[in-house]
C-alpha positions as CSV (number, residue, x, y, z in Angstrom):
1,X,111.9,95.7,75.6
2,X,109.9,98.9,75.3
3,X,107.1,99.4,77.8
4,X,104.0,101.5,77.3
5,X,104.5,103.4,80.5
6,X,107.6,104.6,82.4
7,X,108.7,102.1,85.1
8,X,110.8,102.2,88.2
9,X,110.9,100.9,91.8
10,X,111.3,101.8,95.4
11,X,115.1,101.2,95.8
12,X,115.1,99.3,99.1
13,X,112.7,96.6,97.6
14,X,115.9,95.5,95.8
15,X,118.4,96.2,98.6
16,X,118.7,98.6,101.6
17,X,122.1,99.5,100.0
18,X,121.3,102.3,97.5
19,X,124.3,101.5,95.3
20,X,123.5,97.8,95.1
21,X,119.8,98.5,94.5
22,X,120.4,101.0,91.7
23,X,122.7,98.7,89.8
24,X,120.1,95.8,90.0
25,X,117.3,98.1,89.0
26,X,119.2,99.4,85.9
27,X,120.1,95.8,85.0
28,X,116.4,94.9,85.1
29,X,115.6,97.8,82.7
30,X,114.0,100.1,85.2
31,X,114.4,103.9,84.7
32,X,112.8,105.5,87.8
33,X,114.0,105.5,91.4
34,X,111.9,106.1,94.5
35,X,113.8,106.6,97.8
36,X,112.4,105.3,101.1
37,X,115.2,103.7,103.1
38,X,118.9,103.8,102.7
39,X,122.1,104.4,104.6
40,X,120.5,102.5,107.5
41,X,117.7,104.9,108.0
42,X,114.5,106.5,106.6
43,X,114.9,109.0,103.9
44,X,113.6,111.9,106.0
45,X,116.5,111.2,108.4
46,X,119.2,111.4,105.6
47,X,121.8,114.1,105.8
48,X,122.2,116.5,102.9
49,X,125.4,114.6,102.1
50,X,123.5,111.3,101.9
51,X,120.8,112.8,99.7
52,X,123.5,114.0,97.3
53,X,125.2,110.6,97.3
54,X,121.9,108.9,96.6
55,X,121.2,111.2,93.7
56,X,124.7,110.6,92.3
57,X,124.2,106.8,92.5
58,X,120.9,107.0,90.7
59,X,122.2,109.2,88.0
60,X,125.2,106.9,87.5
61,X,122.8,104.1,86.8
62,X,120.6,106.0,84.5
63,X,117.8,106.4,87.0
64,X,115.5,109.4,87.4
65,X,114.5,110.2,91.0
66,X,110.7,110.4,90.6
67,X,109.1,110.1,94.1
68,X,109.9,110.3,97.7
69,X,108.3,107.4,99.7
70,X,108.0,109.4,103.0
71,X,106.3,108.3,106.2
72,X,104.3,111.5,106.5
73,X,101.1,111.0,108.4
74,X,102.0,107.4,109.0
75,X,101.6,107.8,112.7
76,X,99.0,107.7,115.5
77,X,96.4,110.5,115.3
78,X,95.9,111.9,118.8
79,X,92.5,111.8,120.4
80,X,91.2,109.4,117.7
81,X,89.4,106.1,118.2
82,X,91.5,103.1,119.2
83,X,93.8,101.6,116.6
84,X,92.7,98.6,114.5
85,X,95.2,96.1,115.7
86,X,94.5,93.7,112.8
87,X,97.0,95.5,110.7
88,X,100.8,95.3,110.8
89,X,102.5,98.7,111.1
90,X,105.4,98.8,108.5
91,X,107.5,101.8,109.6
92,X,110.5,101.4,107.3
93,X,113.0,102.7,109.9
94,X,110.7,105.6,110.8
95,X,109.5,106.1,114.4
96,X,108.3,109.6,114.0
97,X,105.2,110.9,115.9
98,X,102.3,113.2,115.2
99,X,104.3,116.1,116.8
100,X,107.1,115.5,114.2
101,X,105.0,116.0,111.2
102,X,105.6,119.7,110.5
103,X,109.3,119.3,110.7
104,X,109.1,116.1,108.5
105,X,107.1,117.9,105.9
106,X,109.6,120.7,105.6
107,X,112.4,118.2,105.3
108,X,110.5,116.3,102.6
109,X,110.1,119.4,100.5
110,X,113.8,120.2,100.9
111,X,114.8,116.7,99.8
112,X,112.4,116.7,96.9
113,X,114.1,119.8,95.6
114,X,117.6,118.3,96.1
115,X,116.6,115.1,94.3
116,X,114.3,116.4,91.6
117,X,111.4,114.3,92.8
118,X,108.0,115.9,92.1
119,X,105.7,113.6,94.1
120,X,105.8,113.2,97.9
121,X,104.0,110.2,99.2
122,X,102.0,110.6,102.4
123,X,99.4,108.6,104.3
124,X,96.3,109.1,106.5
125,X,97.3,108.1,110.0
126,X,97.3,104.5,111.3
127,X,93.9,102.9,110.8
128,X,91.5,103.2,113.7
129,X,88.4,101.2,114.6
130,X,86.3,104.1,113.2
131,X,88.1,105.8,110.3
132,X,85.0,107.9,109.6
133,X,85.7,109.8,112.9
134,X,89.1,110.8,111.5
135,X,88.0,111.9,108.1
136,X,87.7,115.6,108.7
137,X,91.1,115.8,110.4
138,X,92.7,113.8,107.5
139,X,91.1,116.3,105.0
140,X,92.5,119.2,107.0
141,X,96.0,117.8,107.2
142,X,96.1,116.9,103.5
143,X,94.6,120.2,102.5
144,X,97.4,122.0,104.4
145,X,100.1,119.8,102.9
146,X,98.7,120.5,99.4
147,X,98.7,124.2,99.9
148,X,102.4,124.1,101.1
149,X,103.3,121.8,98.2
150,X,101.7,124.2,95.7
151,X,104.1,126.9,96.9
152,X,107.0,124.4,96.2
153,X,105.7,123.2,92.8
154,X,105.3,119.7,94.2
155,X,102.5,117.2,94.4
156,X,101.3,115.5,97.6
157,X,100.5,111.8,96.8
158,X,98.1,110.2,99.2
159,X,98.7,106.4,99.2
160,X,95.6,104.3,99.8
161,X,97.2,102.1,102.5
162,X,95.3,99.1,104.1
163,X,96.9,99.9,107.5
164,X,95.8,103.5,107.4
165,X,92.4,105.2,107.5
166,X,92.2,105.8,103.7
167,X,92.6,102.3,102.3
168,X,90.6,102.0,99.1
169,X,90.1,103.8,95.8
170,X,86.6,104.8,96.9
171,X,87.9,106.3,100.2
172,X,90.7,108.0,98.3
173,X,88.3,109.5,95.8
174,X,86.2,110.9,98.7
175,X,89.2,112.6,100.2
176,X,90.2,114.1,96.9
177,X,86.7,115.4,96.4
178,X,86.7,117.0,99.9
179,X,90.1,118.7,99.5
180,X,89.7,119.4,95.8
181,X,93.2,120.8,95.3
182,X,95.4,120.3,92.2
183,X,98.4,119.5,94.3
184,X,96.8,116.6,96.1
185,X,96.5,113.4,94.1
186,X,96.5,109.7,94.8
187,X,99.4,107.2,94.9
188,X,97.2,104.4,93.6
189,X,98.0,101.0,95.1
190,X,95.6,98.3,93.8
191,X,97.0,95.6,96.0
192,X,96.3,97.7,99.1
193,X,92.8,98.2,98.0
194,X,92.4,94.5,97.3
195,X,93.6,93.7,100.9
196,X,91.0,96.2,102.2
197,X,88.1,94.3,100.5
198,X,87.7,96.5,97.4
199,X,87.8,95.2,93.8
200,X,90.7,97.5,92.7
201,X,90.2,97.1,89.0
202,X,87.9,98.1,87.6
203,X,86.1,99.1,90.8
204,X,88.4,101.4,92.8
205,X,90.3,102.7,89.8
206,X,87.2,103.8,88.0
207,X,85.9,105.7,91.1
208,X,89.2,107.6,91.4
209,X,89.7,108.6,87.8
210,X,93.0,108.6,86.0
211,X,93.4,112.4,86.2
212,X,93.7,112.3,90.0
213,X,96.4,109.6,90.0
214,X,99.9,110.9,90.4
215,X,101.7,107.6,90.8
216,X,101.1,103.9,90.8
217,X,102.6,101.2,93.1
218,X,102.8,97.6,91.9
219,X,102.7,94.5,94.1
220,X,100.6,91.4,94.1
221,X,99.2,89.0,96.7
222,X,96.5,86.4,97.5
223,X,94.4,86.8,100.6
224,X,94.1,84.4,103.5
225,X,91.2,84.5,105.9
226,X,90.9,87.8,107.6
227,X,92.4,89.7,104.6
228,X,95.9,88.7,105.5
229,X,98.1,89.1,102.3
230,X,100.3,86.4,101.0
231,X,102.7,88.3,98.7
232,X,103.8,86.7,95.4
233,X,105.2,87.6,92.0
234,X,103.5,90.5,90.2
235,X,100.9,89.3,87.7
236,X,100.4,85.8,89.2
237,X,98.1,86.5,92.2
238,X,94.9,88.3,93.0
239,X,95.3,91.7,91.3
240,X,94.3,92.1,87.7
241,X,97.5,93.8,86.6
242,X,97.0,93.1,83.0
243,X,93.6,94.8,83.0
244,X,94.9,97.7,85.2
245,X,97.9,98.4,83.0
246,X,95.8,98.3,79.9
247,X,93.3,100.8,81.4
248,X,96.0,103.2,82.4
249,X,97.5,103.2,78.9
250,X,94.0,103.5,77.3
251,X,93.0,106.4,79.7
252,X,96.2,108.4,78.9
253,X,98.0,108.0,82.3
254,X,101.3,110.0,82.1
255,X,102.9,109.1,85.5
256,X,105.2,106.4,86.5
257,X,104.6,102.8,87.5
258,X,106.8,101.7,90.4
259,X,107.5,98.3,91.8
260,X,106.9,97.9,95.6
261,X,107.6,94.1,95.6
262,X,106.8,93.1,99.2
263,X,107.2,89.4,98.1
264,X,110.2,88.0,100.0
265,X,111.3,86.2,96.9
266,X,112.2,82.6,96.1
267,X,113.8,81.0,99.2
268,X,113.8,84.4,100.9
269,X,115.9,86.1,98.2
270,X,114.4,89.6,98.0
271,X,116.7,90.7,95.3
272,X,115.7,87.8,93.1
273,X,112.0,88.4,93.9
274,X,112.2,92.1,92.9
275,X,114.0,91.2,89.7
276,X,111.4,88.6,88.8
277,X,108.6,91.1,89.5
278,X,110.4,93.8,87.5
279,X,110.5,91.5,84.5
280,X,106.9,90.4,85.0
281,X,105.9,94.1,85.1
282,X,107.8,94.8,81.9
283,X,106.2,92.0,80.0
284,X,102.7,93.1,81.1
285,X,103.4,96.7,80.0
286,X,104.9,95.6,76.7
287,X,101.8,93.7,75.6
C-alpha cells in the first residue's frame, strides 16, 4: 500500500525494546523511526554505544531515523506561576530539571548528528496556571535553541503539548511569529490541541500554516468531562484525521507523519494497539 506522505512512529509506542519495536514497525510498513525511550532510559541518557546500536537496528529494519523525541524544556520553569495540576506529567524516563537544559541541548545535537535525525522535538515547560506570564521566557529559550540549531543544520520542533504552556495551534503560531527563525518550527499534534479545547482541524492547523510545520504526531482520543483524554484507535475518535491528512497532502507538506499511539491497545496489548493504529493511518493516507 502506497501512502501519500512518509510515515513512521515513535519506537517505544510499539515496545521499549528498540529491536522488537523496529521489527514490528517494519512489518506494519512504516519507514521512519523516532527515538524517545530505549535501553531502559530516555534517549538523552543513552551512551554513544547505545545510540550506535539503535541506528544499526533501525537500518537493519529499513527505517530512517527522522526525529529525536527529546524532553527538552519539559520541566518546571523557575519563578513562574504555580503548576496547573489538572495535567498528567508524562516524563518518559526523564527526570531532568531546568538546570540540566543546556547540557541536554548539547547532547541532543550530538545524538542528532550520530543518528541522522534533522528535527529535535522540544516543549514549553510544564503548564502553569497563567501561561501568558511564561510567554516571553519561552520565546527567549526557543530563540536561543533555534540559533544553536542553525549552526548545527538542525531544526527545533516545538510540540504543542496539552500539559505544557504552548498547547494549541494558535499558541504555537504566536510563538513562531515572536521568534520568527527558520530553524524553529512546530511539531503539530492535533490530538493535543483537541484536548486543550481547540478545534485542531481546520482551526489550529490553518492558523499555523503548513510551511511552519516540521513534523506531525498522530494519535486519537475522545474527551471526558474536564478534557480528560480517552485514547483509542487512530481515525475512530474525536480528531478529523481524514480531513487533516487530506489538507497536508493538498498543501504540499513534505515532512513525516509519525504515530504516537498512546492508546493502551485491545486488552492492554500496546503492540497490537500500535499495529492497528499504523494500519489505520496507512489506509487514511492511501485514500
